[in-house]
C-alpha positions, -999 to +999 in steps of 0.1 A: +547+163+774+525+136+787+495+129+759+479+133+725+466+167+731+501+182+745+517+168+710+488+181+694+497+215+706+534+214+699+530+207+670+504+233+661+521+263+675+559+250+660+542+248+622+533+282+628+568+292+627+584+311+595+598+278+575+589+251+593+579+222+569+578+191+595+572+184+628+581+147+651+569+147+682+583+114+701+562+112+733+578+094+760+564+084+795+585+103+825+584+138+807+614+132+786+595+136+747+615+155+722+610+170+688+626+170+657+615+199+634+623+202+598+629+231+584+636+257+551+647+284+566+671+287+601+654+289+635+664+308+666+665+288+700+641+319+710+618+310+680+610+277+692+614+282+726+588+313+726+565+284+703+568+259+728+560+286+758+530+294+738+519+259+733+515+253+770+547+261+783+566+241+774+602+245+777+633+241+754+659+217+763+693+238+761+727+219+757 
């Protein structure tokens, strides 16, 4: 992510997931941004990855 529009798109898609109560995006120059999501229910990696893809083709970094 490189701009406020990116942050908004990612935040909107993630907040639409069931149980998501908060999304915090740390926008870092150079593309190594991170997102923290608080939920009241478990989310799968696939749910998060699909939301990121829908937001603009972003990818979930998996360990």
